C-alpha positions as CSV (number, residue, x, y, z in Angstrom):
1,M,39.7,-102.1,-29.9
2,S,39.4,-98.7,-31.5
3,E,41.4,-97.8,-34.4
4,F,41.4,-94.2,-33.1
5,T,43.8,-92.6,-30.8
6,P,42.6,-90.2,-27.9
7,L,44.1,-86.9,-27.8
8,S,44.5,-87.2,-24.0
9,E,47.2,-90.2,-25.0
10,V,49.6,-88.0,-26.9
11,G,49.3,-84.7,-24.7
12,E,49.2,-81.2,-26.7
13,F,53.0,-81.4,-26.6
14,G,52.8,-85.0,-28.7
15,L,50.0,-83.7,-31.0
16,I,52.4,-80.5,-31.7
17,R,55.2,-83.0,-32.5
18,L,53.1,-84.9,-34.9
19,I,51.9,-81.7,-36.8
20,N,55.2,-80.8,-37.0
21,E,57.1,-83.7,-38.3
22,K,55.4,-83.1,-41.3
23,I,55.7,-79.6,-41.8
24,E,58.8,-78.4,-44.2
25,I,59.6,-74.6,-44.3
26,Q,59.6,-72.8,-48.2
27,N,60.7,-69.2,-47.3
28,P,64.0,-67.6,-46.9
29,S,62.2,-65.2,-44.5
30,T,61.4,-67.8,-42.2
31,V,64.2,-68.0,-39.8
32,K,62.4,-70.1,-37.1
33,G,59.1,-71.7,-37.5
34,I,57.3,-74.3,-34.6
35,G,58.9,-74.9,-31.6
36,D,59.5,-72.1,-29.8
37,D,58.0,-69.2,-28.2
38,A,57.3,-67.1,-31.4
39,A,58.1,-67.5,-34.9
40,V,60.8,-65.5,-36.3
41,L,60.5,-64.1,-39.7
42,E,63.0,-61.7,-41.8
43,P,61.6,-60.4,-44.9
44,G,64.2,-58.0,-45.7
45,E,63.1,-54.6,-47.4
46,K,59.9,-56.0,-48.3
47,Q,56.2,-54.8,-46.6
48,I,54.5,-57.0,-44.0
49,V,50.6,-57.5,-45.0
50,V,48.6,-59.7,-42.5
51,S,45.0,-61.3,-42.4
52,S,43.4,-63.4,-39.9
53,D,39.7,-66.0,-40.4
54,M,38.1,-68.0,-38.0
55,L,35.9,-70.9,-39.2
56,L,33.6,-72.4,-36.9
57,E,32.1,-75.6,-36.8
58,G,27.8,-75.4,-37.6
59,V,28.4,-71.6,-38.8
60,H,31.2,-71.8,-41.5
61,F,31.4,-75.6,-42.2
62,D,29.1,-78.4,-41.5
63,L,31.2,-81.6,-40.9
64,T,28.0,-83.9,-42.0
65,F,29.2,-83.2,-45.5
66,C,32.4,-81.3,-45.4
67,P,35.5,-83.9,-45.1
68,L,38.0,-82.4,-42.4
69,K,40.7,-82.7,-45.3
70,H,38.7,-79.8,-47.0
71,V,38.0,-78.0,-43.9
72,G,41.9,-77.7,-43.3
73,Y,42.7,-77.0,-46.8
74,K,39.6,-74.4,-47.3
75,A,40.7,-72.5,-44.2
76,V,44.1,-72.2,-45.6
77,A,42.8,-70.8,-49.0
78,V,40.6,-68.3,-47.6
79,N,43.3,-66.5,-45.6
80,V,46.0,-66.8,-48.6
81,S,42.7,-65.2,-50.9
82,D,43.0,-62.0,-48.4
83,I,46.9,-62.0,-49.0
84,A,46.3,-62.2,-52.9
85,A,43.7,-59.3,-52.5
86,M,46.4,-56.9,-51.5
87,N,48.3,-58.1,-54.4
88,A,51.0,-59.8,-52.0
89,K,52.7,-63.1,-51.8
90,P,51.8,-65.5,-48.8
91,T,54.5,-66.8,-47.1
92,Q,53.7,-67.9,-43.6
93,I,50.7,-69.0,-41.6
94,T,49.9,-69.7,-38.0
95,V,47.1,-72.3,-37.3
96,N,44.9,-71.9,-33.7
97,I,42.2,-75.0,-33.2
98,A,39.9,-75.5,-30.1
99,L,38.8,-79.0,-30.4
100,G,35.9,-81.2,-28.8
101,A,36.2,-84.0,-27.0
102,R,35.0,-86.2,-29.8
103,Y,37.9,-85.3,-31.8
104,T,40.5,-88.0,-32.6
105,V,44.4,-88.0,-33.4
106,E,43.4,-89.4,-36.8
107,A,40.8,-86.7,-37.3
108,V,43.7,-84.0,-36.1
109,E,45.7,-85.8,-38.8
110,E,43.6,-85.4,-41.5
111,L,42.5,-81.8,-40.9
112,Y,46.2,-80.9,-40.8
113,E,47.1,-83.0,-44.0
114,G,44.4,-80.3,-45.8
115,I,46.3,-77.6,-44.1
116,R,49.9,-78.8,-45.5
117,L,48.3,-79.5,-49.0
118,A,47.1,-76.1,-49.0
119,C,50.4,-74.8,-47.4
120,D,52.4,-76.7,-50.2
121,N,50.2,-75.2,-53.2
122,Y,50.6,-71.8,-52.2
123,K,54.2,-72.0,-50.9
124,V,53.8,-71.0,-47.4
125,D,55.1,-71.9,-44.2
126,L,53.1,-73.2,-40.9
127,V,55.2,-71.9,-38.5
128,G,53.0,-71.7,-35.4
129,G,49.6,-71.6,-33.4
130,D,47.9,-73.0,-30.1
131,T,45.9,-75.8,-29.7
132,T,43.0,-75.9,-26.7
133,S,39.7,-77.7,-26.1
134,S,36.3,-76.7,-27.2
135,H,32.8,-77.2,-25.7
136,A,31.3,-76.0,-29.1
137,G,32.9,-78.1,-31.8
138,L,36.0,-77.3,-33.8
139,V,37.2,-73.8,-34.2
140,I,39.9,-73.0,-36.7
141,S,41.3,-69.3,-36.6
142,I,44.1,-68.8,-39.4
143,T,46.4,-65.5,-39.4
144,A,48.3,-65.2,-42.5
145,I,51.7,-63.1,-43.2
146,G,52.9,-62.1,-47.0
147,E,55.0,-59.8,-48.2
148,V,54.9,-57.0,-51.1
149,A,57.3,-54.8,-52.2
150,K,57.0,-51.1,-51.1
151,G,54.4,-49.4,-52.9
152,E,52.8,-52.5,-54.7
153,A,49.9,-53.3,-52.1
154,V,47.0,-52.6,-53.7
155,L,43.8,-51.2,-51.5
156,R,40.6,-50.9,-51.4
157,N,40.3,-47.4,-51.7
158,G,42.2,-46.7,-55.1
159,A,39.5,-47.1,-57.9
160,K,39.4,-44.0,-60.2
161,V,37.0,-42.7,-62.4
162,N,36.7,-44.9,-65.7
163,D,38.6,-47.6,-64.1
164,L,37.4,-51.0,-65.5
165,I,35.7,-53.5,-62.9
166,C,37.1,-56.8,-63.3
167,V,36.4,-60.2,-61.9
168,T,38.5,-63.6,-62.5
169,G,36.9,-66.9,-62.9
170,D,32.8,-67.3,-62.5
171,L,30.5,-66.6,-59.8
172,G,28.0,-68.0,-57.7
173,A,29.1,-71.8,-57.9
174,A,30.1,-72.1,-54.5
175,Y,26.4,-70.9,-53.4
176,M,24.8,-73.4,-55.6
177,G,26.9,-76.1,-54.1
178,L,26.3,-75.3,-50.8
179,Q,22.4,-75.6,-52.0
180,I,23.2,-79.0,-53.4
181,L,25.0,-80.1,-50.3
182,E,22.2,-79.0,-48.0
183,R,20.0,-80.6,-49.9
184,E,21.8,-84.4,-49.7
185,K,21.8,-83.9,-46.1
186,Q,18.2,-83.0,-45.5
187,A,17.7,-86.3,-47.7
188,F,20.5,-88.2,-45.4
189,M,18.9,-87.5,-42.4
190,A,15.7,-88.8,-43.6
191,N,17.0,-92.0,-44.8
192,P,20.7,-92.9,-43.7
193,E,20.8,-95.6,-46.9
194,M,20.1,-93.4,-49.4
195,Q,23.3,-92.3,-51.9
196,P,23.9,-88.7,-52.4
197,E,23.0,-87.6,-55.8
198,L,25.9,-85.5,-56.8
199,E,26.3,-86.6,-60.6
200,G,26.4,-83.4,-62.6
201,K,27.0,-81.3,-59.4
202,Q,30.9,-82.0,-59.2
203,Y,32.4,-78.7,-60.1
204,I,29.7,-76.2,-57.9
205,V,30.2,-78.9,-55.1
206,G,33.9,-78.8,-55.2
207,R,33.6,-74.9,-55.6
208,Q,31.7,-74.6,-52.1
209,L,34.6,-77.5,-50.2
210,R,37.8,-76.9,-51.6
211,P,38.0,-73.1,-52.9
212,E,41.2,-71.9,-54.3
213,A,42.4,-68.6,-53.7
214,R,43.3,-66.6,-56.9
215,M,47.3,-66.2,-56.3
216,D,47.6,-67.5,-60.1
217,V,46.2,-64.3,-61.2
218,V,48.2,-61.8,-59.3
219,Y,51.4,-63.3,-60.5
220,D,49.8,-63.2,-64.0
221,L,48.8,-59.7,-63.5
222,K,52.4,-58.6,-62.4
223,E,53.5,-60.5,-65.9
224,R,51.6,-58.4,-67.6
225,G,52.7,-55.3,-66.2
226,I,49.4,-54.7,-64.8
227,K,49.0,-53.2,-61.1
228,P,45.2,-52.9,-60.0
229,T,43.7,-49.5,-58.4
230,S,41.8,-51.7,-56.2
231,M,41.0,-55.0,-55.0
232,I,39.2,-57.3,-53.0
233,D,38.6,-61.0,-52.8
234,V,34.9,-62.2,-53.6
235,S,33.9,-63.8,-50.0
236,D,30.9,-62.1,-48.9
237,G,29.2,-61.7,-52.3
238,L,30.1,-59.5,-55.8
239,A,27.8,-56.8,-54.5
240,S,28.7,-56.6,-51.3
241,E,32.4,-56.2,-52.2
242,L,32.0,-53.6,-55.0
243,F,30.3,-51.6,-52.3
244,H,33.3,-51.5,-50.2
245,I,35.7,-50.8,-53.2
246,C,33.0,-48.0,-53.9
247,K,32.6,-46.8,-50.6
248,Q,36.5,-46.6,-49.7
249,S,37.3,-45.0,-52.9
250,G,34.5,-42.4,-53.0
251,V,32.9,-43.8,-56.2
252,G,30.3,-45.2,-57.9
253,A,30.0,-48.0,-60.5
254,T,28.1,-49.6,-63.7
255,V,28.1,-53.2,-63.5
256,Y,26.8,-55.0,-67.1
257,K,24.7,-57.6,-66.7
258,D,25.3,-59.8,-69.7
259,N,29.4,-59.4,-68.5
260,L,29.1,-60.9,-65.6
261,P,30.5,-64.6,-65.8
262,A,28.8,-67.8,-64.7
263,D,29.7,-71.6,-64.8
264,E,26.7,-73.2,-66.8
265,Q,26.3,-76.1,-64.1
266,M,25.7,-73.0,-61.8
267,L,23.2,-71.6,-64.1
268,Q,21.1,-74.9,-64.8
269,T,21.3,-75.8,-61.0
270,A,20.0,-72.5,-59.9
271,L,16.8,-73.0,-62.4
272,E,16.3,-76.7,-60.8
273,F,16.2,-74.7,-57.2
274,N,13.9,-72.1,-58.6
275,I,16.5,-69.4,-57.7
276,D,17.6,-66.5,-60.1
277,P,20.9,-67.0,-61.2
278,L,21.5,-63.2,-60.9
279,T,21.2,-63.7,-56.9
280,C,23.5,-66.2,-57.0
281,I,26.2,-64.4,-58.8
282,M,25.9,-61.0,-56.8
283,N,25.1,-62.1,-53.4
284,G,26.4,-66.0,-53.3
285,G,29.8,-65.7,-51.6
286,E,32.4,-67.9,-51.2
287,D,33.6,-68.2,-54.1
288,Y,37.1,-66.4,-53.5
289,E,37.4,-64.7,-56.5
290,L,39.2,-61.4,-57.4
291,L,37.2,-58.3,-57.7
292,F,39.7,-55.6,-58.7
293,T,39.6,-51.9,-60.9
294,V,42.3,-51.3,-63.4
295,P,43.2,-47.9,-65.7
296,L,41.1,-47.9,-68.9
297,A,44.6,-48.1,-70.3
298,D,44.7,-51.6,-69.5
299,H,42.3,-52.9,-71.4
300,E,44.2,-53.9,-74.3
301,K,46.5,-56.4,-71.7
302,L,43.1,-58.1,-70.6
303,K,40.1,-57.6,-73.0
304,N,41.3,-61.5,-74.2
305,H,42.3,-62.8,-71.2
306,P,40.7,-66.5,-70.9
307,D,40.2,-66.3,-66.6
308,I,39.4,-62.5,-66.4
309,S,35.7,-60.7,-67.2
310,I,35.7,-56.8,-67.5
311,I,32.1,-56.8,-66.0
312,G,32.0,-52.6,-65.6
313,V,33.0,-49.2,-65.2
314,I,33.8,-47.0,-62.0
315,T,31.8,-43.8,-62.6
316,E,31.1,-40.6,-60.4
317,E,30.1,-41.4,-56.9
318,S,27.2,-38.9,-57.4
319,A,25.9,-41.7,-60.0
320,G,25.3,-44.5,-57.5
321,I,26.3,-48.5,-57.7
322,N,23.8,-49.5,-60.9
323,L,23.3,-52.9,-62.7
324,A,23.1,-52.2,-66.4
325,T,21.1,-54.7,-69.2
326,K,21.8,-54.6,-72.8
327,H,18.4,-52.7,-73.2
328,G,19.7,-50.1,-71.7
329,N,18.0,-50.3,-68.5
330,S,19.7,-49.3,-65.3
331,Y,19.0,-50.5,-61.5
332,P,20.4,-49.4,-58.1
333,L,22.5,-52.6,-56.6
334,Q,21.7,-53.9,-53.5
335,A,24.2,-55.5,-51.3
336,Q,22.7,-58.9,-49.9
337,G,25.3,-60.8,-49.5
338,W,26.4,-62.7,-46.1
339,S,26.1,-61.1,-42.7
340,H,27.8,-62.5,-39.8
341,F,25.8,-61.2,-37.1
């Protein structure tokens, strides 16, 4: 007898009840969550920000090496990261999923356990969504809703000449984590009896499987009295995101190679794979760190921050977007991050 429950046994409404039983409301702006034709939100005098992301099995994640709980957590984190990039506080999400026939009730519960853990971590409410069938594997589409005081939202188009360019955390680790997982998948397919070799690679693998949205930095900047002039999350690669800011702000940029933050595990793994670490840092993507600009006057407030690196300066648009080395050489940057098509 199978230990797993077919979705047909509980039906759509039974599945919704199972999901809703474990949901706790955390925000006063959530008047009505799951269980009606629409959620009811009442944020008061604040502005609302909304973002949506879709993750497809075989495109954005591979269930060969990515547990469903991690898929659920990551799906929420990448959406919260978009809210963080607006300098806003995430408050609610809706989750739409399409499921193939091979999925069981237990599999869906595991997925939603990851979603629930992320909701608890980021203090957001799951207030609705939709479920349907799929002939193309698992599809997850999440809409994230956040709130921000009027005048406090940070857009991509506010960078000014002489602003400092800053980035949180380290870069390139998620990309190299994916290389490790892909390598181990190929080894497993060749020999299903083998055990994966992940010793000493836990950090970079974790950065790929379970990234974190940097809401901690958003709150920290507020406490320090710093409002970025522009901000974006690093999902498609640092170079690509910097191009977005510069294009929309009508400015150029100089990034200092020696200031780029990288984890030692990433650097060593890149060398093992014969990949230039700079390529990982600039174009790897999926780090979900925050790239932002601040006025030069904020330098003293940030120069010793343990988790923020000042990597460059905004220049005139005519100067272009360049990478500078410690020897004084400068090279035009190329944006070669993730392309969806």
